C-alpha atoms as a printed R data frame, in Angstrom:
    type eleno elety resid chain resno       x       y        z
1   ATOM     1    CA   MET     A     1  77.146 194.212 -106.008
2   ATOM     2    CA   GLN     A     2  75.383 197.602 -105.801
3   ATOM     3    CA   ALA     A     3  72.080 195.796 -104.847
4   ATOM     4    CA   ALA     A     4  73.720 193.807 -102.147
5   ATOM     5    CA   LEU     A     5  75.341 196.892 -100.673
6   ATOM     6    CA   ALA     A     6  71.934 198.731 -100.888
7   ATOM     7    CA   LYS     A     7  70.107 195.870  -99.075
8   ATOM     8    CA   TRP     A     8  72.965 195.799  -96.448
9   ATOM     9    CA   MET     A     9  72.471 199.456  -95.837
10  ATOM    10    CA   THR     A    10  68.626 199.349  -95.801
11  ATOM    11    CA   ASP     A    11  68.773 196.504  -93.277
12  ATOM    12    CA   GLY     A    12  70.871 198.665  -90.888
13  ATOM    13    CA   GLY     A    13  74.237 196.912  -91.614
14  ATOM    14    CA   PHE     A    14  75.988 200.228  -92.148
15  ATOM    15    CA   GLU     A    15  74.767 201.714  -88.844
16  ATOM    16    CA   ARG     A    16  75.848 198.591  -86.998
17  ATOM    17    CA   HIS     A    17  79.204 198.745  -88.541
18  ATOM    18    CA   LEU     A    18  79.638 202.430  -87.676
19  ATOM    19    CA   ARG     A    19  78.739 201.766  -84.020
20  ATOM    20    CA   ARG     A    20  81.019 198.666  -83.803
21  ATOM    21    CA   THR     A    21  84.077 200.468  -85.447
22  ATOM    22    CA   THR     A    22  83.413 203.660  -83.230
23  ATOM    23    CA   ARG     A    23  83.392 201.614  -80.070
24  ATOM    24    CA   VAL     A    24  86.581 199.694  -81.084
25  ATOM    25    CA   ASN     A    25  88.326 202.945  -82.040
26  ATOM    26    CA   LEU     A    26  87.490 204.668  -78.778
27  ATOM    27    CA   GLN     A    27  88.908 201.728  -76.918
28  ATOM    28    CA   ARG     A    28  92.129 201.784  -78.955
29  ATOM    29    CA   ARG     A    29  92.243 205.545  -78.466
30  ATOM    30    CA   ASP     A    30  92.026 205.214  -74.750
31  ATOM    31    CA   HIS     A    31  94.671 202.486  -74.727
32  ATOM    32    CA   ALA     A    32  96.967 204.635  -76.813
33  ATOM    33    CA   VAL     A    33  96.577 207.581  -74.331
34  ATOM    34    CA   LEU     A    34  97.362 205.239  -71.485
35  ATOM    35    CA   VAL     A    35 100.497 204.056  -73.166
36  ATOM    36    CA   LEU     A    36 101.728 207.469  -74.219
37  ATOM    37    CA   LYS     A    37 101.124 209.005  -70.820
38  ATOM    38    CA   GLN     A    38 103.816 206.754  -69.478
39  ATOM    39    CA   TYR     A    39 106.480 208.831  -71.155
40  ATOM    40    CA   PRO     A    40 107.010 212.511  -70.356
41  ATOM    41    CA   CYS     A    41 108.653 213.072  -73.741
42  ATOM    42    CA   PHE     A    42 105.198 213.171  -75.446
43  ATOM    43    CA   GLU     A    43 102.494 215.970  -75.103
44  ATOM    44    CA   PHE     A    44  99.154 215.651  -76.810
45  ATOM    45    CA   ASP     A    45  95.466 216.532  -76.498
46  ATOM    46    CA   ILE     A    46  92.957 213.697  -76.335
47  ATOM    47    CA   PRO     A    47  90.641 213.953  -79.349
48  ATOM    48    CA   ASP     A    48  87.004 213.190  -79.150
49  ATOM    49    CA   GLY     A    49  87.313 210.544  -81.749
50  ATOM    50    CA   GLY     A    50  89.320 209.812  -84.817
51  ATOM    51    CA   MET     A    51  91.850 207.183  -85.631
52  ATOM    52    CA   ALA     A    52  95.138 208.968  -84.800
53  ATOM    53    CA   LEU     A    53  96.817 211.232  -82.197
54  ATOM    54    CA   TRP     A    54  98.935 214.287  -82.949
55  ATOM    55    CA   VAL     A    55 101.810 214.050  -80.548
56  ATOM    56    CA   LYS     A    56 104.360 216.846  -79.757
57  ATOM    57    CA   LEU     A    57 107.907 215.794  -78.938
58  ATOM    58    CA   ASN     A    58 108.535 217.547  -75.606
59  ATOM    59    CA   HIS     A    59 112.050 218.678  -75.898
60  ATOM    60    CA   SER     A    60 112.039 220.307  -72.489
61  ATOM    61    CA   SER     A    61 111.654 216.810  -70.872
62  ATOM    62    CA   ASP     A    62 114.788 215.769  -69.098
63  ATOM    63    CA   ASN     A    63 114.262 212.319  -70.669
64  ATOM    64    CA   ILE     A    64 115.031 213.275  -74.253
65  ATOM    65    CA   ILE     A    65 118.713 213.279  -75.198
66  ATOM    66    CA   GLY     A    66 119.280 215.768  -77.908
67  ATOM    67    CA   THR     A    67 116.575 217.509  -79.893
68  ATOM    68    CA   PRO     A    68 115.333 215.262  -82.690
69  ATOM    69    CA   SER     A    69 112.980 216.580  -85.311
70  ATOM    70    CA   ALA     A    70 109.788 214.933  -86.030
71  ATOM    71    CA   GLU     A    71 110.925 214.216  -89.546
72  ATOM    72    CA   TRP     A    72 114.152 212.631  -88.392
73  ATOM    73    CA   LEU     A    73 112.156 210.528  -85.882
74  ATOM    74    CA   ALA     A    74 109.708 209.408  -88.560
75  ATOM    75    CA   ASN     A    75 112.678 208.356  -90.859
76  ATOM    76    CA   LYS     A    76 114.476 206.593  -88.042
77  ATOM    77    CA   CYS     A    77 111.309 204.689  -87.075
78  ATOM    78    CA   GLN     A    78 110.563 203.711  -90.627
79  ATOM    79    CA   ALA     A    79 114.008 201.883  -90.584
80  ATOM    80    CA   LEU     A    80 112.741 200.019  -87.571
81  ATOM    81    CA   GLY     A    81 109.485 199.038  -89.202
82  ATOM    82    CA   ILE     A    82 107.373 201.650  -87.503
83  ATOM    83    CA   TYR     A    83 105.479 203.910  -89.644
84  ATOM    84    CA   ILE     A    84 104.538 207.347  -88.265
85  ATOM    85    CA   GLN     A    85 103.825 210.502  -90.083
86  ATOM    86    CA   HIS     A    86 105.395 213.878  -89.320
87  ATOM    87    CA   GLU     A    87 104.074 217.465  -89.490
88  ATOM    88    CA   LYS     A    88 105.864 218.346  -92.657
89  ATOM    89    CA   GLN     A    89 103.831 215.810  -94.543
90  ATOM    90    CA   PHE     A    90 100.682 217.828  -93.748
91  ATOM    91    CA   CYS     A    91 101.904 221.360  -93.863
92  ATOM    92    CA   PHE     A    92 101.024 223.480  -96.835
93  ATOM    93    CA   ASP     A    93 103.044 226.480  -95.788
94  ATOM    94    CA   LYS     A    94 106.553 225.108  -95.261
95  ATOM    95    CA   ASN     A    95 107.585 228.322  -93.583
96  ATOM    96    CA   ASN     A    96 105.111 227.474  -90.823
97  ATOM    97    CA   ASP     A    97 106.331 223.888  -90.219
98  ATOM    98    CA   ARG     A    98 107.712 223.632  -86.628
99  ATOM    99    CA   ASP     A    99 108.870 220.042  -87.387
100 ATOM   100    CA   GLY     A   100 107.696 219.002  -83.775
101 ATOM   101    CA   PHE     A   101 104.588 216.868  -84.206
102 ATOM   102    CA   ILE     A   102 104.195 213.325  -85.204
103 ATOM   103    CA   ARG     A   103 100.904 211.571  -86.079
104 ATOM   104    CA   LEU     A   104 100.365 208.121  -84.463
105 ATOM   105    CA   GLY     A   105  97.690 205.967  -85.821
106 ATOM   106    CA   PHE     A   106  95.906 203.631  -83.471
107 ATOM   107    CA   ALA     A   107  92.850 202.383  -85.180
108 ATOM   108    CA   GLY     A   108  94.479 199.941  -87.557
109 ATOM   109    CA   MET     A   109  96.250 197.802  -85.003
110 ATOM   110    CA   ASN     A   110  95.550 195.822  -81.789
111 ATOM   111    CA   GLU     A   111  96.702 197.391  -78.387
112 ATOM   112    CA   ASN     A   112  99.696 195.076  -78.006
113 ATOM   113    CA   LYS     A   113 101.149 196.151  -81.375
114 ATOM   114    CA   PHE     A   114 100.639 199.824  -80.497
115 ATOM   115    CA   ALA     A   115 102.372 199.490  -77.174
116 ATOM   116    CA   GLU     A   116 105.314 197.607  -78.853
117 ATOM   117    CA   GLY     A   117 105.670 200.288  -81.441
118 ATOM   118    CA   ILE     A   118 105.714 202.998  -78.830
119 ATOM   119    CA   GLU     A   119 108.439 201.265  -76.957
120 ATOM   120    CA   LEU     A   120 110.472 201.013  -80.134
121 ATOM   121    CA   LEU     A   121 109.788 204.594  -80.926
122 ATOM   122    CA   VAL     A   122 110.836 205.671  -77.378
123 ATOM   123    CA   ASN     A   123 113.986 203.638  -77.512
124 ATOM   124    CA   SER     A   124 114.948 205.260  -80.801
125 ATOM   125    CA   LEU     A   125 114.812 208.571  -79.045
126 ATOM   126    CA   ASN     A   126 117.412 207.340  -76.667
127 ATOM   127    CA   ILE     A   127 115.085 208.080  -73.686
128 ATOM   128    CA   LYS     A   128 116.598 207.727  -70.201
129 ATOM   129    CA   HIS     A   129 114.549 205.427  -68.073
């Protein structure tokens, strides 16, 4: 197995794989950004790369009814079959946790599934359309 992997890497297979996955992930990131920009309840910076977006719940938006926490939203979405991570899961200093950010992965799913998941997420926030 190690010899096969070494040959694949020597023959340039790893570099081709990186180029392909980077291209796909950038396309999925761009699609995720387009989907999320439709909703004023989300604020985020567009990363240069990666496989997820950190999204802040914009409580000042007139569209959010109430002020849900990121942890509450993650738990509610999990019950709907949507897996999102919340800030507290990554915060070492619990006194510094603002409980306002969610992490939305986009690399592991196709564009239609991402858009469907965001629509379910927005509906769980009781967004006024």
